[in-house]
PDB file with SEQRES, HELIX, SHEET and CRYST1 records, atoms N, CA, C and O in Angstrom:
SEQRES   1 A   81  UNK UNK UNK UNK UNK UNK UNK UNK UNK UNK UNK UNK UNK          
SEQRES   2 A   81  UNK UNK UNK UNK UNK UNK UNK UNK UNK UNK UNK UNK UNK          
SEQRES   3 A   81  UNK UNK UNK UNK UNK UNK UNK UNK UNK UNK UNK UNK UNK          
SEQRES   4 A   81  UNK UNK UNK UNK UNK UNK UNK UNK UNK UNK UNK UNK UNK          
SEQRES   5 A   81  UNK UNK UNK UNK UNK UNK UNK UNK UNK UNK UNK UNK UNK          
SEQRES   6 A   81  UNK UNK UNK UNK UNK UNK UNK UNK UNK UNK UNK UNK UNK          
SEQRES   7 A   81  UNK UNK UNK                                                  
HELIX    1 AA1 UNK A    6  UNK A   16  1                                  11    
HELIX    2 AA2 UNK A   21  UNK A   40  1                                  20    
HELIX    3 AA3 UNK A   45  UNK A   61  1                                  17    
CRYST1    1.000    1.000    1.000  90.00  90.00  90.00 P 1           1          
ATOM      1  N   UNK A   1       0.848  -1.179   0.000  1.00  0.00           N  
ATOM      2  CA  UNK A   1       0.000   0.000   0.000  1.00  0.00           C  
ATOM      3  C   UNK A   1       0.895   1.244   0.000  1.00  0.00           C  
ATOM      4  O   UNK A   1       1.885   1.309   0.729  1.00  0.00           O  
ATOM      5  N   UNK A   2       0.538   2.211  -0.814  1.00  0.00           N  
ATOM      6  CA  UNK A   2       1.383   3.399  -0.879  1.00  0.00           C  
ATOM      7  C   UNK A   2       1.083   4.360   0.266  1.00  0.00           C  
ATOM      8  O   UNK A   2      -0.033   4.421   0.782  1.00  0.00           O  
ATOM      9  N   UNK A   3       2.091   5.089   0.634  1.00  0.00           N  
ATOM     10  CA  UNK A   3       2.000   6.014   1.764  1.00  0.00           C  
ATOM     11  C   UNK A   3       1.100   7.206   1.433  1.00  0.00           C  
ATOM     12  O   UNK A   3       1.078   7.682   0.298  1.00  0.00           O  
ATOM     13  N   UNK A   4       0.366   7.676   2.426  1.00  0.00           N  
ATOM     14  CA  UNK A   4      -0.509   8.843   2.231  1.00  0.00           C  
ATOM     15  C   UNK A   4       0.293  10.111   2.513  1.00  0.00           C  
ATOM     16  O   UNK A   4       1.156  10.130   3.391  1.00  0.00           O  
ATOM     17  N   UNK A   5       0.002  11.161   1.765  1.00  0.00           N  
ATOM     18  CA  UNK A   5       0.745  12.406   1.928  1.00  0.00           C  
ATOM     19  C   UNK A   5      -0.115  13.484   2.570  1.00  0.00           C  
ATOM     20  O   UNK A   5      -1.344  13.407   2.581  1.00  0.00           O  
ATOM     21  N   UNK A   6       0.554  14.470   3.092  1.00  0.00           N  
ATOM     22  CA  UNK A   6      -0.116  15.629   3.696  1.00  0.00           C  
ATOM     23  C   UNK A   6      -1.023  16.313   2.673  1.00  0.00           C  
ATOM     24  O   UNK A   6      -2.126  16.747   3.005  1.00  0.00           O  
ATOM     25  N   UNK A   7      -0.551  16.405   1.431  1.00  0.00           N  
ATOM     26  CA  UNK A   7      -1.337  17.058   0.381  1.00  0.00           C  
ATOM     27  C   UNK A   7      -2.637  16.308   0.110  1.00  0.00           C  
ATOM     28  O   UNK A   7      -3.681  16.932  -0.086  1.00  0.00           O  
ATOM     29  N   UNK A   8      -2.587  14.980   0.096  1.00  0.00           N  
ATOM     30  CA  UNK A   8      -3.805  14.195  -0.130  1.00  0.00           C  
ATOM     31  C   UNK A   8      -4.834  14.456   0.962  1.00  0.00           C  
ATOM     32  O   UNK A   8      -6.023  14.598   0.679  1.00  0.00           O  
ATOM     33  N   UNK A   9      -4.376  14.518   2.211  1.00  0.00           N  
ATOM     34  CA  UNK A   9      -5.280  14.777   3.330  1.00  0.00           C  
ATOM     35  C   UNK A   9      -5.867  16.174   3.204  1.00  0.00           C  
ATOM     36  O   UNK A   9      -7.067  16.358   3.408  1.00  0.00           O  
ATOM     37  N   UNK A  10      -5.040  17.162   2.870  1.00  0.00           N  
ATOM     38  CA  UNK A  10      -5.510  18.535   2.702  1.00  0.00           C  
ATOM     39  C   UNK A  10      -6.552  18.628   1.589  1.00  0.00           C  
ATOM     40  O   UNK A  10      -7.559  19.321   1.735  1.00  0.00           O  
ATOM     41  N   UNK A  11      -6.312  17.929   0.474  1.00  0.00           N  
ATOM     42  CA  UNK A  11      -7.276  17.926  -0.636  1.00  0.00           C  
ATOM     43  C   UNK A  11      -8.615  17.322  -0.216  1.00  0.00           C  
ATOM     44  O   UNK A  11      -9.673  17.844  -0.569  1.00  0.00           O  
ATOM     45  N   UNK A  12      -8.570  16.227   0.533  1.00  0.00           N  
ATOM     46  CA  UNK A  12      -9.805  15.611   1.020  1.00  0.00           C  
ATOM     47  C   UNK A  12     -10.556  16.552   1.948  1.00  0.00           C  
ATOM     48  O   UNK A  12     -11.781  16.654   1.873  1.00  0.00           O  
ATOM     49  N   UNK A  13      -9.829  17.243   2.826  1.00  0.00           N  
ATOM     50  CA  UNK A  13     -10.466  18.186   3.749  1.00  0.00           C  
ATOM     51  C   UNK A  13     -11.115  19.338   2.987  1.00  0.00           C  
ATOM     52  O   UNK A  13     -12.214  19.774   3.330  1.00  0.00           O  
ATOM     53  N   UNK A  14     -10.434  19.830   1.955  1.00  0.00           N  
ATOM     54  CA  UNK A  14     -10.996  20.920   1.148  1.00  0.00           C  
ATOM     55  C   UNK A  14     -12.275  20.485   0.435  1.00  0.00           C  
ATOM     56  O   UNK A  14     -13.254  21.230   0.404  1.00  0.00           O  
ATOM     57  N   UNK A  15     -12.265  19.296  -0.130  1.00  0.00           N  
ATOM     58  CA  UNK A  15     -13.453  18.791  -0.821  1.00  0.00           C  
ATOM     59  C   UNK A  15     -14.602  18.583   0.151  1.00  0.00           C  
ATOM     60  O   UNK A  15     -15.757  18.839  -0.190  1.00  0.00           O  
ATOM     61  N   UNK A  16     -14.301  18.126   1.344  1.00  0.00           N  
ATOM     62  CA  UNK A  16     -15.340  17.810   2.332  1.00  0.00           C  
ATOM     63  C   UNK A  16     -15.994  19.045   2.910  1.00  0.00           C  
ATOM     64  O   UNK A  16     -17.098  18.956   3.449  1.00  0.00           O  
ATOM     65  N   UNK A  17     -15.358  20.180   2.816  1.00  0.00           N  
ATOM     66  CA  UNK A  17     -15.874  21.377   3.475  1.00  0.00           C  
ATOM     67  C   UNK A  17     -17.190  21.872   2.879  1.00  0.00           C  
ATOM     68  O   UNK A  17     -17.903  22.631   3.536  1.00  0.00           O  
ATOM     69  N   UNK A  18     -17.531  21.472   1.666  1.00  0.00           N  
ATOM     70  CA  UNK A  18     -18.753  21.986   1.051  1.00  0.00           C  
ATOM     71  C   UNK A  18     -19.686  20.888   0.523  1.00  0.00           C  
ATOM     72  O   UNK A  18     -20.634  21.191  -0.203  1.00  0.00           O  
ATOM     73  N   UNK A  19     -19.442  19.653   0.866  1.00  0.00           N  
ATOM     74  CA  UNK A  19     -20.256  18.562   0.331  1.00  0.00           C  
ATOM     75  C   UNK A  19     -21.351  18.113   1.285  1.00  0.00           C  
ATOM     76  O   UNK A  19     -21.191  18.156   2.505  1.00  0.00           O  
ATOM     77  N   UNK A  20     -22.440  17.693   0.720  1.00  0.00           N  
ATOM     78  CA  UNK A  20     -23.557  17.104   1.474  1.00  0.00           C  
ATOM     79  C   UNK A  20     -24.122  15.952   0.657  1.00  0.00           C  
ATOM     80  O   UNK A  20     -23.879  15.876  -0.548  1.00  0.00           O  
ATOM     81  N   UNK A  21     -24.857  15.072   1.277  1.00  0.00           N  
ATOM     82  CA  UNK A  21     -25.600  14.022   0.587  1.00  0.00           C  
ATOM     83  C   UNK A  21     -24.761  13.013  -0.162  1.00  0.00           C  
ATOM     84  O   UNK A  21     -23.785  12.483   0.370  1.00  0.00           O  
ATOM     85  N   UNK A  22     -25.146  12.746  -1.408  1.00  0.00           N  
ATOM     86  CA  UNK A  22     -24.540  11.676  -2.202  1.00  0.00           C  
ATOM     87  C   UNK A  22     -23.056  11.913  -2.463  1.00  0.00           C  
ATOM     88  O   UNK A  22     -22.263  10.974  -2.401  1.00  0.00           O  
ATOM     89  N   UNK A  23     -22.676  13.142  -2.750  1.00  0.00           N  
ATOM     90  CA  UNK A  23     -21.264  13.434  -2.992  1.00  0.00           C  
ATOM     91  C   UNK A  23     -20.447  13.223  -1.725  1.00  0.00           C  
ATOM     92  O   UNK A  23     -19.296  12.793  -1.791  1.00  0.00           O  
ATOM     93  N   UNK A  24     -21.034  13.523  -0.577  1.00  0.00           N  
ATOM     94  CA  UNK A  24     -20.346  13.287   0.694  1.00  0.00           C  
ATOM     95  C   UNK A  24     -20.145  11.789   0.909  1.00  0.00           C  
ATOM     96  O   UNK A  24     -19.122  11.371   1.450  1.00  0.00           O  
ATOM     97  N   UNK A  25     -21.115  10.982   0.489  1.00  0.00           N  
ATOM     98  CA  UNK A  25     -20.982   9.527   0.616  1.00  0.00           C  
ATOM     99  C   UNK A  25     -19.808   9.020  -0.221  1.00  0.00           C  
ATOM    100  O   UNK A  25     -19.043   8.167   0.230  1.00  0.00           O  
ATOM    101  N   UNK A  26     -19.669   9.539  -1.424  1.00  0.00           N  
ATOM    102  CA  UNK A  26     -18.570   9.122  -2.296  1.00  0.00           C  
ATOM    103  C   UNK A  26     -17.223   9.536  -1.702  1.00  0.00           C  
ATOM    104  O   UNK A  26     -16.265   8.764  -1.721  1.00  0.00           O  
ATOM    105  N   UNK A  27     -17.159  10.752  -1.179  1.00  0.00           N  
ATOM    106  CA  UNK A  27     -15.914  11.221  -0.580  1.00  0.00           C  
ATOM    107  C   UNK A  27     -15.624  10.462   0.713  1.00  0.00           C  
ATOM    108  O   UNK A  27     -14.462  10.255   1.062  1.00  0.00           O  
ATOM    109  N   UNK A  28     -16.658  10.053   1.416  1.00  0.00           N  
ATOM    110  CA  UNK A  28     -16.494   9.276   2.647  1.00  0.00           C  
ATOM    111  C   UNK A  28     -15.761   7.969   2.345  1.00  0.00           C  
ATOM    112  O   UNK A  28     -14.908   7.541   3.123  1.00  0.00           O  
ATOM    113  N   UNK A  29     -16.089   7.339   1.222  1.00  0.00           N  
ATOM    114  CA  UNK A  29     -15.411   6.107   0.828  1.00  0.00           C  
ATOM    115  C   UNK A  29     -13.934   6.367   0.541  1.00  0.00           C  
ATOM    116  O   UNK A  29     -13.079   5.561   0.907  1.00  0.00           O  
ATOM    117  N   UNK A  30     -13.632   7.494  -0.116  1.00  0.00           N  
ATOM    118  CA  UNK A  30     -12.234   7.852  -0.384  1.00  0.00           C  
ATOM    119  C   UNK A  30     -11.485   8.103   0.920  1.00  0.00           C  
ATOM    120  O   UNK A  30     -10.339   7.681   1.077  1.00  0.00           O  
ATOM    121  N   UNK A  31     -12.141   8.796   1.857  1.00  0.00           N  
ATOM    122  CA  UNK A  31     -11.507   9.098   3.141  1.00  0.00           C  
ATOM    123  C   UNK A  31     -11.270   7.821   3.940  1.00  0.00           C  
ATOM    124  O   UNK A  31     -10.240   7.685   4.601  1.00  0.00           O  
ATOM    125  N   UNK A  32     -12.210   6.890   3.885  1.00  0.00           N  
ATOM    126  CA  UNK A  32     -12.040   5.614   4.589  1.00  0.00           C  
ATOM    127  C   UNK A  32     -10.863   4.835   4.008  1.00  0.00           C  
ATOM    128  O   UNK A  32     -10.093   4.216   4.742  1.00  0.00           O  
ATOM    129  N   UNK A  33     -10.733   4.872   2.691  1.00  0.00           N  
ATOM    130  CA  UNK A  33      -9.610   4.214   2.036  1.00  0.00           C  
ATOM    131  C   UNK A  33      -8.289   4.879   2.427  1.00  0.00           C  
ATOM    132  O   UNK A  33      -7.297   4.199   2.691  1.00  0.00           O  
ATOM    133  N   UNK A  34      -8.288   6.209   2.460  1.00  0.00           N  
ATOM    134  CA  UNK A  34      -7.082   6.945   2.851  1.00  0.00           C  
ATOM    135  C   UNK A  34      -6.707   6.632   4.293  1.00  0.00           C  
ATOM    136  O   UNK A  34      -5.525   6.492   4.607  1.00  0.00           O  
ATOM    137  N   UNK A  35      -7.697   6.521   5.173  1.00  0.00           N  
ATOM    138  CA  UNK A  35      -7.430   6.191   6.573  1.00  0.00           C  
ATOM    139  C   UNK A  35      -6.838   4.790   6.677  1.00  0.00           C  
ATOM    140  O   UNK A  35      -5.909   4.569   7.454  1.00  0.00           O  
ATOM    141  N   UNK A  36      -7.359   3.856   5.914  1.00  0.00           N  
ATOM    142  CA  UNK A  36      -6.817   2.495   5.920  1.00  0.00           C  
ATOM    143  C   UNK A  36      -5.371   2.487   5.438  1.00  0.00           C  
ATOM    144  O   UNK A  36      -4.525   1.797   6.007  1.00  0.00           O  
ATOM    145  N   UNK A  37      -5.089   3.260   4.382  1.00  0.00           N  
ATOM    146  CA  UNK A  37      -3.709   3.364   3.885  1.00  0.00           C  
ATOM    147  C   UNK A  37      -2.802   3.972   4.932  1.00  0.00           C  
ATOM    148  O   UNK A  37      -1.680   3.509   5.134  1.00  0.00           O  
ATOM    149  N   UNK A  38      -3.289   5.017   5.606  1.00  0.00           N  
ATOM    150  CA  UNK A  38      -2.481   5.690   6.621  1.00  0.00           C  
ATOM    151  C   UNK A  38      -2.175   4.750   7.782  1.00  0.00           C  
ATOM    152  O   UNK A  38      -1.056   4.733   8.294  1.00  0.00           O  
ATOM    153  N   UNK A  39      -3.164   3.975   8.194  1.00  0.00           N  
ATOM    154  CA  UNK A  39      -2.945   3.026   9.288  1.00  0.00           C  
ATOM    155  C   UNK A  39      -1.999   1.910   8.865  1.00  0.00           C  
ATOM    156  O   UNK A  39      -1.171   1.470   9.662  1.00  0.00           O  
ATOM    157  N   UNK A  40      -2.110   1.450   7.627  1.00  0.00           N  
ATOM    158  CA  UNK A  40      -1.266   0.363   7.135  1.00  0.00           C  
ATOM    159  C   UNK A  40       0.193   0.779   7.006  1.00  0.00           C  
ATOM    160  O   UNK A  40       1.095  -0.040   7.179  1.00  0.00           O  
ATOM    161  N   UNK A  41       0.420   2.049   6.702  1.00  0.00           N  
ATOM    162  CA  UNK A  41       1.798   2.523   6.523  1.00  0.00           C  
ATOM    163  C   UNK A  41       2.332   3.235   7.753  1.00  0.00           C  
ATOM    164  O   UNK A  41       3.390   3.863   7.697  1.00  0.00           O  
ATOM    165  N   UNK A  42       1.613   3.143   8.860  1.00  0.00           N  
ATOM    166  CA  UNK A  42       2.035   3.762  10.124  1.00  0.00           C  
ATOM    167  C   UNK A  42       2.317   5.249   9.966  1.00  0.00           C  
ATOM    168  O   UNK A  42       3.385   5.732  10.345  1.00  0.00           O  
ATOM    169  N   UNK A  43       1.364   5.964   9.410  1.00  0.00           N  
ATOM    170  CA  UNK A  43       1.498   7.416   9.240  1.00  0.00           C  
ATOM    171  C   UNK A  43       1.512   8.083  10.610  1.00  0.00           C  
ATOM    172  O   UNK A  43       1.193   7.457  11.621  1.00  0.00           O  
ATOM    173  N   UNK A  44       1.877   9.341  10.631  1.00  0.00           N  
ATOM    174  CA  UNK A  44       1.942  10.090  11.877  1.00  0.00           C  
ATOM    175  C   UNK A  44       0.581  10.225  12.544  1.00  0.00           C  
ATOM    176  O   UNK A  44      -0.460  10.160  11.890  1.00  0.00           O  
ATOM    177  N   UNK A  45       0.611  10.414  13.845  1.00  0.00           N  
ATOM    178  CA  UNK A  45      -0.627  10.536  14.626  1.00  0.00           C  
ATOM    179  C   UNK A  45      -1.457  11.724  14.161  1.00  0.00           C  
ATOM    180  O   UNK A  45      -2.686  11.668  14.183  1.00  0.00           O  
ATOM    181  N   UNK A  46      -0.798  12.796  13.741  1.00  0.00           N  
ATOM    182  CA  UNK A  46      -1.512  13.990  13.276  1.00  0.00           C  
ATOM    183  C   UNK A  46      -2.367  13.673  12.046  1.00  0.00           C  
ATOM    184  O   UNK A  46      -3.536  14.053  11.982  1.00  0.00           O  
ATOM    185  N   UNK A  47      -1.778  12.976  11.074  1.00  0.00           N  
ATOM    186  CA  UNK A  47      -2.528  12.613   9.865  1.00  0.00           C  
ATOM    187  C   UNK A  47      -3.664  11.651  10.193  1.00  0.00           C  
ATOM    188  O   UNK A  47      -4.765  11.784   9.658  1.00  0.00           O  
ATOM    189  N   UNK A  48      -3.406  10.695  11.061  1.00  0.00           N  
ATOM    190  CA  UNK A  48      -4.454   9.745  11.443  1.00  0.00           C  
ATOM    191  C   UNK A  48      -5.612  10.450  12.127  1.00  0.00           C  
ATOM    192  O   UNK A  48      -6.774  10.151  11.853  1.00  0.00           O  
ATOM    193  N   UNK A  49      -5.298  11.391  13.021  1.00  0.00           N  
ATOM    194  CA  UNK A  49      -6.354  12.138  13.714  1.00  0.00           C  
ATOM    195  C   UNK A  49      -7.174  12.971  12.736  1.00  0.00           C  
ATOM    196  O   UNK A  49      -8.401  13.014  12.825  1.00  0.00           O  
ATOM    197  N   UNK A  50      -6.488  13.635  11.800  1.00  0.00           N  
ATOM    198  CA  UNK A  50      -7.198  14.463  10.821  1.00  0.00           C  
ATOM    199  C   UNK A  50      -8.104  13.619   9.932  1.00  0.00           C  
ATOM    200  O   UNK A  50      -9.245  13.996   9.666  1.00  0.00           O  
ATOM    201  N   UNK A  51      -7.600  12.483   9.478  1.00  0.00           N  
ATOM    202  CA  UNK A  51      -8.409  11.605   8.631  1.00  0.00           C  
ATOM    203  C   UNK A  51      -9.587  11.025   9.404  1.00  0.00           C  
ATOM    204  O   UNK A  51     -10.684  10.890   8.861  1.00  0.00           O  
ATOM    205  N   UNK A  52      -9.364  10.685  10.659  1.00  0.00           N  
ATOM    206  CA  UNK A  52     -10.445  10.149  11.482  1.00  0.00           C  
ATOM    207  C   UNK A  52     -11.539  11.194  11.680  1.00  0.00           C  
ATOM    208  O   UNK A  52     -12.725  10.881  11.569  1.00  0.00           O  
ATOM    209  N   UNK A  53     -11.148  12.425  11.971  1.00  0.00           N  
ATOM    210  CA  UNK A  53     -12.125  13.497  12.159  1.00  0.00           C  
ATOM    211  C   UNK A  53     -12.854  13.808  10.850  1.00  0.00           C  
ATOM    212  O   UNK A  53     -14.056  14.074  10.849  1.00  0.00           O  
ATOM    213  N   UNK A  54     -12.128  13.772   9.752  1.00  0.00           N  
ATOM    214  CA  UNK A  54     -12.736  13.988   8.438  1.00  0.00           C  
ATOM    215  C   UNK A  54     -13.792  12.924   8.161  1.00  0.00           C  
ATOM    216  O   UNK A  54     -14.868  13.231   7.648  1.00  0.00           O  
ATOM    217  N   UNK A  55     -13.489  11.688   8.497  1.00  0.00           N  
ATOM    218  CA  UNK A  55     -14.442  10.600   8.289  1.00  0.00           C  
ATOM    219  C   UNK A  55     -15.692  10.787   9.142  1.00  0.00           C  
ATOM    220  O   UNK A  55     -16.801  10.514   8.684  1.00  0.00           O  
ATOM    221  N   UNK A  56     -15.522  11.246  10.368  1.00  0.00           N  
ATOM    222  CA  UNK A  56     -16.673  11.520  11.237  1.00  0.00           C  
ATOM    223  C   UNK A  56     -17.542  12.618  10.625  1.00  0.00           C  
ATOM    224  O   UNK A  56     -18.764  12.484  10.565  1.00  0.00           O  
ATOM    225  N   UNK A  57     -16.912  13.701  10.171  1.00  0.00           N  
ATOM    226  CA  UNK A  57     -17.660  14.815   9.572  1.00  0.00           C  
ATOM    227  C   UNK A  57     -18.378  14.394   8.289  1.00  0.00           C  
ATOM    228  O   UNK A  57     -19.515  14.801   8.050  1.00  0.00           O  
ATOM    229  N   UNK A  58     -17.722  13.591   7.476  1.00  0.00           N  
ATOM    230  CA  UNK A  58     -18.351  13.126   6.238  1.00  0.00           C  
ATOM    231  C   UNK A  58     -19.505  12.170   6.521  1.00  0.00           C  
ATOM    232  O   UNK A  58     -20.503  12.166   5.799  1.00  0.00           O  
ATOM    233  N   UNK A  59     -19.372  11.372   7.558  1.00  0.00           N  
ATOM    234  CA  UNK A  59     -20.468  10.481   7.939  1.00  0.00           C  
ATOM    235  C   UNK A  59     -21.689  11.301   8.312  1.00  0.00           C  
ATOM    236  O   UNK A  59     -22.810  10.973   7.926  1.00  0.00           O  
ATOM    237  N   UNK A  60     -21.467  12.368   9.063  1.00  0.00           N  
ATOM    238  CA  UNK A  60     -22.569  13.256   9.452  1.00  0.00           C  
ATOM    239  C   UNK A  60     -23.173  13.943   8.226  1.00  0.00           C  
ATOM    240  O   UNK A  60     -24.395  14.045   8.115  1.00  0.00           O  
ATOM    241  N   UNK A  61     -22.331  14.411   7.312  1.00  0.00           N  
ATOM    242  CA  UNK A  61     -22.816  15.128   6.126  1.00  0.00           C  
ATOM    243  C   UNK A  61     -23.561  14.213   5.162  1.00  0.00           C  
ATOM    244  O   UNK A  61     -24.421  14.673   4.412  1.00  0.00           O  
ATOM    245  N   UNK A  62     -23.242  12.932   5.175  1.00  0.00           N  
ATOM    246  CA  UNK A  62     -23.858  12.022   4.210  1.00  0.00           C  
ATOM    247  C   UNK A  62     -25.130  11.365   4.729  1.00  0.00           C  
ATOM    248  O   UNK A  62     -25.738  10.555   4.029  1.00  0.00           O  
ATOM    249  N   UNK A  63     -25.525  11.695   5.910  1.00  0.00           N  
ATOM    250  CA  UNK A  63     -26.744  11.092   6.464  1.00  0.00           C  
ATOM    251  C   UNK A  63     -27.970  11.557   5.697  1.00  0.00           C  
ATOM    252  O   UNK A  63     -28.064  12.709   5.274  1.00  0.00           O  
ATOM    253  N   UNK A  64     -28.886  10.651   5.532  1.00  0.00           N  
ATOM    254  CA  UNK A  64     -30.135  10.978   4.854  1.00  0.00           C  
ATOM    255  C   UNK A  64     -31.204  11.450   5.817  1.00  0.00           C  
ATOM    256  O   UNK A  64     -32.182  12.075   5.407  1.00  0.00           O  
ATOM    257  N   UNK A  65     -31.026  11.157   7.090  1.00  0.00           N  
ATOM    258  CA  UNK A  65     -32.046  11.537   8.064  1.00  0.00           C  
ATOM    259  C   UNK A  65     -31.632  12.815   8.773  1.00  0.00           C  
ATOM    260  O   UNK A  65     -30.446  13.121   8.894  1.00  0.00           O  
ATOM    261  N   UNK A  66     -32.617  13.545   9.233  1.00  0.00           N  
ATOM    262  CA  UNK A  66     -32.379  14.798   9.931  1.00  0.00           C  
ATOM    263  C   UNK A  66     -31.839  14.508  11.329  1.00  0.00           C  
ATOM    264  O   UNK A  66     -32.349  13.634  12.029  1.00  0.00           O  
ATOM    265  N   UNK A  67     -30.810  15.243  11.728  1.00  0.00           N  
ATOM    266  CA  UNK A  67     -30.221  15.056  13.049  1.00  0.00           C  
ATOM    267  C   UNK A  67     -30.496  16.231  13.967  1.00  0.00           C  
ATOM    268  O   UNK A  67     -29.981  16.277  15.084  1.00  0.00           O  
ATOM    269  N   UNK A  68     -31.299  17.180  13.516  1.00  0.00           N  
ATOM    270  CA  UNK A  68     -31.652  18.340  14.326  1.00  0.00           C  
ATOM    271  C   UNK A  68     -32.844  17.968  15.210  1.00  0.00           C  
ATOM    272  O   UNK A  68     -33.942  17.730  14.708  1.00  0.00           O  
ATOM    273  N   UNK A  69     -32.626  17.920  16.513  1.00  0.00           N  
ATOM    274  CA  UNK A  69     -33.684  17.478  17.429  1.00  0.00           C  
ATOM    275  C   UNK A  69     -34.858  18.441  17.480  1.00  0.00           C  
ATOM    276  O   UNK A  69     -35.941  18.053  17.918  1.00  0.00           O  
ATOM    277  N   UNK A  70     -34.682  19.666  17.052  1.00  0.00           N  
ATOM    278  CA  UNK A  70     -35.776  20.648  17.051  1.00  0.00           C  
ATOM    279  C   UNK A  70     -36.609  20.610  15.776  1.00  0.00           C  
ATOM    280  O   UNK A  70     -37.666  21.236  15.705  1.00  0.00           O  
ATOM    281  N   UNK A  71     -36.145  19.892  14.789  1.00  0.00           N  
ATOM    282  CA  UNK A  71     -36.829  19.826  13.492  1.00  0.00           C  
ATOM    283  C   UNK A  71     -37.996  18.838  13.561  1.00  0.00           C  
ATOM    284  O   UNK A  71     -37.881  17.787  14.192  1.00  0.00           O  
ATOM    285  N   UNK A  72     -39.110  19.166  12.920  1.00  0.00           N  
ATOM    286  CA  UNK A  72     -40.240  18.225  12.915  1.00  0.00           C  
ATOM    287  C   UNK A  72     -39.950  16.946  12.123  1.00  0.00           C  
ATOM    288  O   UNK A  72     -40.689  15.969  12.236  1.00  0.00           O  
ATOM    289  N   UNK A  73     -38.887  16.947  11.329  1.00  0.00           N  
ATOM    290  CA  UNK A  73     -38.526  15.779  10.528  1.00  0.00           C  
ATOM    291  C   UNK A  73     -37.415  14.962  11.179  1.00  0.00           C  
ATOM    292  O   UNK A  73     -36.810  14.117  10.520  1.00  0.00           O  
ATOM    293  N   UNK A  74     -37.140  15.194  12.447  1.00  0.00           N  
ATOM    294  CA  UNK A  74     -36.054  14.499  13.145  1.00  0.00           C  
ATOM    295  C   UNK A  74     -36.191  12.981  12.982  1.00  0.00           C  
ATOM    296  O   UNK A  74     -37.256  12.410  13.216  1.00  0.00           O  
ATOM    297  N   UNK A  75     -35.103  12.351  12.579  1.00  0.00           N  
ATOM    298  CA  UNK A  75     -35.099  10.908  12.403  1.00  0.00           C  
ATOM    299  C   UNK A  75     -35.660  10.440  11.072  1.00  0.00           C  
ATOM    300  O   UNK A  75     -35.646   9.242  10.790  1.00  0.00           O  
ATOM    301  N   UNK A  76     -36.149  11.346  10.255  1.00  0.00           N  
ATOM    302  CA  UNK A  76     -36.694  11.018   8.931  1.00  0.00           C  
ATOM    303  C   UNK A  76     -35.942  11.840   7.895  1.00  0.00           C  
ATOM    304  O   UNK A  76     -35.098  12.666   8.243  1.00  0.00           O  
ATOM    305  N   UNK A  77     -36.240  11.617   6.655  1.00  0.00           N  
ATOM    306  CA  UNK A  77     -35.644  12.429   5.596  1.00  0.00           C  
ATOM    307  C   UNK A  77     -36.166  13.852   5.744  1.00  0.00           C  
ATOM    308  O   UNK A  77     -37.375  14.082   5.704  1.00  0.00           O  
ATOM    309  N   UNK A  78     -35.275  14.784   5.911  1.00  0.00           N  
ATOM    310  CA  UNK A  78     -35.652  16.164   6.204  1.00  0.00           C  
ATOM    311  C   UNK A  78     -35.973  16.913   4.922  1.00  0.00           C  
ATOM    312  O   UNK A  78     -35.246  16.825   3.933  1.00  0.00           O  
ATOM    313  N   UNK A  79     -37.050  17.634   4.957  1.00  0.00           N  
ATOM    314  CA  UNK A  79     -37.467  18.436   3.808  1.00  0.00           C  
ATOM    315  C   UNK A  79     -36.926  19.856   3.897  1.00  0.00           C  
ATOM    316  O   UNK A  79     -37.124  20.656   2.982  1.00  0.00           O  
ATOM    317  N   UNK A  80     -36.254  20.170   4.978  1.00  0.00           N  
ATOM    318  CA  UNK A  80     -35.753  21.528   5.183  1.00  0.00           C  
ATOM    319  C   UNK A  80     -34.276  21.659   4.840  1.00  0.00           C  
ATOM    320  O   UNK A  80     -33.731  22.762   4.888  1.00  0.00           O  
ATOM    321  N   UNK A  81     -33.626  20.572   4.500  1.00  0.00           N  
ATOM    322  CA  UNK A  81     -32.200  20.634   4.171  1.00  0.00           C  
ATOM    323  C   UNK A  81     -32.000  21.139   2.778  1.00  0.00           C  
ATOM    324  O   UNK A  81     -30.863  21.259   2.323  1.00  0.00           O  
TER     325      UNK A  81                                                      
END                                                                             
């Protein structure tokens, strides 16, 4: 497995900053793959932490159900997003 670079992580973070829904799901798969590569090549703790946090954020962005507890669509597909 090839080593992950700082630039690759930065590019993933930049792409993730504005994505929601289906595109976030696709990027989530790329981030999961990058995290696996980073763990396999024993990358630095900083890169692992950033990739892990990115994966958490992308998981939240790719959800189909509303996570706002004040929204009437909580737990369902939100019509207000």
